C-alpha positions as CSV (number, residue, x, y, z in Angstrom):
1,M,83.1,78.7,75.2
2,A,85.9,77.1,76.8
3,V,88.8,76.0,75.0
4,K,89.4,72.1,75.4
5,E,92.7,71.0,77.2
6,N,95.6,71.4,75.0
7,S,93.6,72.0,71.7
8,E,95.0,71.1,68.6
9,I,94.1,74.6,67.6
10,K,94.6,75.4,63.7
11,V,97.3,78.0,63.9
12,G,98.2,80.5,61.5
13,I,102.0,81.3,61.5
14,E,103.7,84.3,60.1
15,K,107.3,84.5,60.4
16,K,109.0,87.9,61.6
17,F,112.0,88.8,63.5
18,W,112.3,91.0,66.7
19,E,115.5,91.7,69.0
20,P,115.3,90.8,72.5
21,S,114.5,94.1,74.7
22,V,115.3,95.7,77.6
23,T,112.3,96.2,79.7
24,S,110.7,99.7,81.5
25,Q,111.2,97.5,84.7
26,F,114.8,98.2,85.5
27,D,114.0,100.1,88.5
28,V,112.6,97.3,90.5
29,C,113.9,94.3,88.6
30,C,117.6,93.2,88.3
31,I,117.2,91.3,85.1
32,P,114.9,93.5,82.7
33,F,115.8,91.5,79.4
34,H,113.5,89.5,77.4
35,M,112.4,88.2,74.2
36,D,109.4,86.1,72.8
37,T,109.9,83.4,70.5
38,Y,105.8,83.7,69.3
39,R,103.6,86.5,69.4
40,G,100.3,85.7,70.2
41,C,98.9,82.7,72.6
42,V,96.6,79.8,72.1
43,Y,95.7,79.0,76.3
44,G,93.3,81.8,76.5
45,C,93.7,82.4,80.6
46,K,90.8,84.5,81.7
47,Y,93.0,86.7,83.4
48,C,95.8,87.1,81.3
49,F,97.7,90.2,81.8
50,A,99.2,90.6,78.4
51,R,95.9,90.5,76.3
52,D,96.5,93.9,74.8
53,F,99.7,91.9,73.2
54,I,98.2,88.9,72.3
55,Q,94.9,90.2,70.8
56,F,96.8,92.1,68.2
57,A,95.8,93.3,64.2
58,R,92.8,92.3,65.3
59,R,93.1,88.7,64.3
60,N,92.7,87.2,67.6
61,K,89.3,87.3,69.6
62,G,87.6,85.8,72.1
63,Q,89.6,83.5,74.6
64,S,91.2,81.1,72.1
65,Q,94.0,82.9,70.3
66,S,94.4,81.2,66.7
67,Y,96.5,83.8,65.2
68,L,100.7,83.5,65.9
69,V,103.6,85.3,64.6
70,S,106.7,83.4,65.4
71,N,110.4,84.7,65.6
72,D,113.2,84.0,62.8
73,V,115.5,82.1,63.9
74,K,118.2,82.4,61.1
75,R,117.7,86.3,61.7
76,F,118.0,85.7,65.3
77,E,121.5,83.7,65.1
78,R,122.8,86.6,62.7
79,W,121.9,89.1,65.1
80,I,123.8,87.0,68.0
81,D,126.8,87.1,65.5
82,R,126.5,90.8,65.1
83,A,126.0,91.8,68.6
84,L,128.8,89.8,69.8
85,S,131.2,91.5,67.6
86,A,129.9,94.9,68.2
87,D,131.7,97.7,70.6
88,I,129.6,98.8,73.3
89,N,127.2,101.4,72.2
90,Y,125.0,102.7,75.2
91,K,122.2,103.7,72.9
92,K,121.4,100.4,72.3
93,G,120.9,98.3,75.9
94,Q,119.6,95.4,74.4
95,I,123.2,94.8,72.7
96,V,125.0,95.7,75.9
97,A,122.8,93.3,78.1
98,F,123.7,90.7,75.8
99,K,127.6,91.1,76.0
100,E,127.4,91.2,79.6
101,R,125.3,88.1,79.5
102,M,122.6,89.2,81.5
103,P,120.1,86.1,81.4
104,L,117.5,86.6,78.3
105,K,114.3,85.8,79.6
106,I,111.8,83.8,77.0
107,G,108.1,83.8,77.5
108,A,107.7,87.7,78.3
109,T,104.1,88.2,76.6
110,A,103.5,85.0,75.0
111,D,104.1,81.3,75.8
112,P,107.1,80.0,74.3
113,F,105.4,76.2,74.0
114,P,102.2,76.4,72.0
115,P,101.2,73.1,70.6
116,C,102.6,73.9,67.2
117,E,106.1,74.2,68.7
118,K,106.2,70.4,67.8
119,E,105.9,70.9,64.3
120,E,107.3,74.3,64.2
121,R,110.4,74.4,66.5
122,I,110.9,78.3,66.6
123,T,111.6,77.9,70.5
124,Y,113.8,75.1,69.9
125,G,115.7,76.9,67.2
126,V,116.3,80.1,69.9
127,L,117.2,77.7,72.6
128,K,119.6,76.3,70.1
129,A,121.3,79.3,68.9
130,L,121.8,80.3,72.5
131,Q,123.4,76.9,73.5
132,K,126.0,77.0,71.3
133,I,127.6,80.0,73.1
134,D,126.1,78.6,76.7
135,Y,124.2,81.8,77.0
136,P,122.0,81.9,80.4
137,V,118.4,81.6,79.6
138,Q,115.5,81.6,81.8
139,I,112.2,80.6,80.3
140,S,108.7,80.7,81.5
141,T,105.5,78.9,80.0
142,K,102.5,77.2,81.2
143,N,102.9,73.9,79.0
144,P,106.5,72.1,80.0
145,E,104.9,69.2,78.2
146,V,106.1,70.4,74.7
147,F,109.6,70.9,75.9
148,L,109.7,67.2,76.7
149,E,109.6,66.9,72.6
150,Y,113.6,67.6,72.8
151,A,114.4,68.2,76.8
152,K,117.3,65.6,76.3
153,E,119.2,67.8,73.8
154,F,119.6,70.4,76.4
155,I,120.7,68.4,79.5
156,G,123.8,70.5,81.1
157,S,122.7,73.9,79.2
158,N,122.8,77.1,80.9
159,L,118.9,76.9,81.2
160,A,116.3,77.6,83.9
161,F,112.7,77.1,83.9
162,N,109.7,79.1,85.1
163,V,106.4,76.9,85.1
164,S,103.2,79.2,85.7
165,I,100.8,77.6,88.6
166,S,98.0,79.3,90.2
167,F,96.0,76.9,91.1
168,S,96.6,73.1,93.0
169,D,93.2,71.7,91.8
170,D,92.4,70.6,88.3
171,K,89.1,72.0,88.2
172,D,90.3,75.4,89.2
173,A,92.8,75.6,86.5
174,R,90.4,74.5,83.8
175,A,87.9,77.2,84.6
176,I,90.3,80.2,84.9
177,E,93.1,78.9,82.3
178,C,90.6,77.9,79.8
179,G,93.2,76.5,77.2
180,A,96.3,75.5,79.2
181,I,97.3,72.1,80.2
182,S,95.8,70.8,83.8
183,T,98.0,71.4,87.0
184,T,98.3,67.8,87.3
185,R,100.1,67.6,83.5
186,R,102.7,70.5,84.3
187,F,103.8,69.2,87.5
188,E,104.2,65.6,86.0
189,A,106.0,67.3,83.0
190,I,108.1,69.3,85.9
191,R,109.0,66.2,87.1
192,K,110.4,64.7,84.1
193,I,112.2,67.7,83.3
194,T,114.1,67.7,86.7
195,E,114.7,64.3,86.2
196,L,117.1,65.1,83.5
197,G,118.3,67.7,85.8
198,I,117.1,70.6,84.5
199,P,116.2,73.1,87.0
200,V,112.5,74.3,87.4
201,F,111.0,76.8,89.5
202,V,107.2,77.6,89.8
203,R,105.9,80.9,89.2
204,V,102.5,81.2,91.4
205,Q,101.3,84.8,89.2
206,P,98.7,85.5,89.6
207,A,97.7,84.4,93.1
208,F,93.9,85.1,94.1
209,Y,93.0,86.0,97.5
210,P,91.7,84.5,99.6
211,Q,91.5,81.4,97.3
212,I,95.5,81.3,97.7
213,M,95.0,81.0,101.7
214,D,93.2,77.7,101.5
215,S,95.3,76.0,98.6
216,A,98.9,77.4,99.7
217,E,100.1,74.1,101.0
218,A,98.6,71.6,98.8
219,L,100.2,73.8,96.0
220,V,103.8,74.0,97.7
221,K,103.7,70.0,98.4
222,Q,102.9,69.5,94.9
223,I,105.9,72.1,94.0
224,K,108.1,70.1,96.2
225,D,107.0,66.7,95.2
226,S,107.6,67.6,91.3
227,G,111.3,68.4,91.9
228,S,111.3,71.9,91.6
229,W,113.9,73.8,93.8
230,G,112.0,76.9,94.3
231,F,109.1,79.1,93.6
232,T,107.8,82.8,93.7
233,S,104.4,84.7,94.0
234,E,102.7,87.4,92.8
235,M,99.2,88.7,94.0
236,L,96.6,89.2,91.2
237,K,96.2,93.1,90.1
238,L,93.6,94.6,87.9
239,R,93.8,97.6,86.2
240,V,92.1,100.8,87.5
241,V,90.7,101.7,83.7
242,M,89.2,98.4,82.6
243,P,86.7,98.0,79.4
244,K,83.7,96.2,79.9
245,N,84.9,93.1,78.3
246,E,87.6,92.9,80.8
247,K,85.2,93.6,83.7
248,K,83.0,90.9,82.7
249,I,86.0,88.2,82.8
250,Y,86.8,89.4,86.4
251,S,82.9,89.2,87.3
252,E,82.9,85.5,85.6
253,I,86.1,84.6,87.7
254,G,84.7,86.1,90.9
255,E,81.4,84.0,90.6
256,Y,83.4,80.7,90.0
257,F,85.1,81.7,93.4
258,G,82.2,82.9,94.9
259,F,83.8,86.5,95.3
260,D,83.0,89.9,94.0
261,I,86.7,90.1,92.7
262,L,85.8,93.9,91.4
263,K,83.8,95.1,94.4
264,Y,87.0,93.7,96.6
265,Y,89.8,95.2,94.7
266,K,87.7,98.9,94.8
267,E,86.6,98.6,98.8
268,E,89.5,96.9,100.3
269,G,92.9,97.3,97.8
270,Q,95.2,100.1,96.8
271,I,96.1,101.6,93.8
272,S,99.6,101.7,92.6
273,G,100.3,103.6,89.2
274,G,97.4,102.2,87.0
275,D,96.8,99.2,88.7
276,R,94.3,98.1,91.7
277,E,96.3,95.6,94.0
278,C,95.6,93.8,97.6
279,S,96.4,96.0,100.6
280,D,99.9,95.4,101.9
281,T,98.3,94.1,105.0
282,V,97.1,91.1,102.9
283,K,100.0,90.8,100.9
284,H,101.9,90.2,104.0
285,E,99.5,87.7,105.1
286,V,100.3,85.5,102.1
287,F,104.2,86.4,102.2
288,D,104.0,85.1,105.8
289,L,102.2,81.9,104.7
290,F,104.7,81.2,101.9
291,N,107.6,81.7,103.8
292,A,106.5,79.1,106.5
293,L,105.7,77.0,103.7
294,S,108.8,77.2,102.1
295,K,111.1,76.6,105.1
296,K,108.4,73.4,105.9
297,Y,109.1,71.7,102.4
298,G,112.6,72.6,101.9
299,L,111.8,75.4,99.3
300,K,113.6,78.7,98.1
301,Y,110.7,81.3,98.1
302,Y,110.6,84.5,96.5
303,N,108.4,87.6,96.3
304,A,107.5,88.8,92.7
305,D,105.0,91.5,94.1
306,N,105.0,95.3,93.9
307,L,105.6,95.3,97.7
308,I,109.3,95.1,98.1
309,D,110.3,93.6,101.5
310,K,113.4,91.8,102.5
311,T,111.5,89.5,105.0
312,A,109.4,88.1,101.9
313,G,111.5,85.7,100.2
314,C,115.0,85.3,100.0
315,G,116.6,87.5,97.6
316,S,116.1,89.6,94.2
317,Q,116.1,87.4,91.5
318,C,112.4,86.6,91.7
319,C,112.3,84.6,88.2
320,G,114.4,81.6,89.0
321,T,117.7,82.6,87.5
322,A,119.8,81.8,90.5
323,V,120.5,78.4,89.3
324,L,121.9,79.7,86.2
325,H,125.9,80.2,85.7
326,D,128.2,82.9,84.4
327,F,126.0,85.8,84.1
328,K,125.3,89.5,85.3
329,V,122.5,91.2,86.8
330,W,121.6,94.9,87.1
331,R,122.0,95.8,90.6
332,G,120.9,99.2,90.7
333,N,117.1,98.5,91.1
334,E,114.8,98.6,93.8
335,R,114.6,94.9,94.7
336,T,118.3,94.3,94.8
337,M,119.3,97.3,96.7
338,C,116.4,96.2,99.4
339,F,117.7,92.3,99.5
340,G,121.6,93.3,99.2
341,D,122.6,90.6,97.0
342,C,124.1,89.8,93.8
343,Q,127.3,91.6,94.8
344,D,129.7,89.6,93.0
345,N,128.0,89.6,89.4
346,G,126.7,93.0,88.8
347,T,127.2,94.4,85.3
348,V,128.9,97.9,84.9
349,E,127.8,98.6,81.5
350,F,124.4,98.4,81.7
351,Q,123.7,101.4,83.9
352,K,125.1,103.5,81.3
353,C,122.8,102.6,78.9
354,L,120.2,105.3,77.5
355,C,116.5,105.1,78.3
356,N,115.6,106.2,75.0
357,F,113.4,102.8,74.7
358,T,110.8,103.7,77.2
359,R,107.7,105.9,76.3
360,S,108.4,108.5,78.7
361,Q,110.1,111.5,76.7
362,S,111.3,112.8,80.4
363,N,113.6,109.9,80.2
364,V,115.6,110.4,76.9
365,N,119.1,110.7,76.9
366,K,119.4,109.8,80.4
367,T,121.1,107.0,81.4
368,I,119.0,103.6,83.2
369,A,121.3,104.5,86.3
370,E,119.8,107.8,86.6
371,V,116.2,107.3,85.6
372,A,116.2,104.0,88.4
373,A,117.8,106.2,91.5
374,F,115.1,108.8,90.4
375,K,112.2,106.5,90.7
376,I,113.3,104.8,93.8
377,E,114.3,108.2,95.6
378,K,110.4,109.2,94.4
379,K,109.0,106.1,95.8
380,N,110.7,106.5,99.1
381,K,110.1,110.1,99.9
382,S,106.4,108.7,99.4
383,K,107.1,106.3,102.4
384,T,107.3,106.7,106.1
385,P,110.8,106.4,107.3
386,E,110.0,103.4,109.0
387,K,108.5,101.7,105.7
388,S,111.7,102.5,103.5
389,I,112.5,99.7,101.3
390,F,116.0,100.1,102.8
391,E,115.2,99.3,106.5
């Protein structure tokens, strides 16, 4: 059963503490550093890529997640003090990233602004702790309305927003992003935030093909009219190995759009790792459209897709972090090497950190620089010379 818009669900809150973490995407991302303020999500988007994370402990069932764990703000504040005073330790990549002022991306697997944030103020507390040291923060959400409860307190902060919007039409959003606020409300909240001088970036993720080809211009115009400075896109990905309940979800999405998504991805798509993706030809079709629309409406466009192409987008910071100040990025990743940007703010220490935080046993005691270089070399060897990411 669909969840009512911005439903005031009775949410059970349990408080725990977890540190920021370095992600395993360091071979393709210049800022692989994130943290969630909550675990669990109340919005129930049908395509949720973090479903395995939010339906944890068998407490969340169906599309509406009514059980949340929140981070412990006081313990996070103490972690900040310890991290800033600690010596460089390459076995603790998260502390090195923090000391190097790599932007902390909040909202990796759970939305930082569930409705209960209005009372709980967990994200608020984390942002306040980071504001005290002018730390660069990028925050991803589907509900920027909640931030408006206290947005004026963050005017002038080293903060950038990334709001997820896949559909220009409220009806489409309501059908697929069941519990999230409407597209109209998201853009209205963005307008109010940008009027305060806080920069907002829109993330068109996931983009549904071929639906996006018909709705792209309307969506980009809405992005422009809201006061956002740019946007990014990433095509929908499906897992190769998919349980029955997940297949049912994508069958329902396909029925809504009148398009058999599962069949299309199986017959016309391609496999990358454990995912099925649109073909490179389709991706280039979407890239070309967004490139043209970004120029038409005077916006910055970034490509966050697995197909990294320096003709698609205007740089490697595809999460909207370019508007932050006083920060460093990791330059030895595929995306940044492709675009050749971020030359003046690269971190030296981060690349020396050990990859003992990944699941791969073959990475143990190898540095981030070593593992990233190996992955990139392996990927380039699988390409024909004319398709090398560096050409």
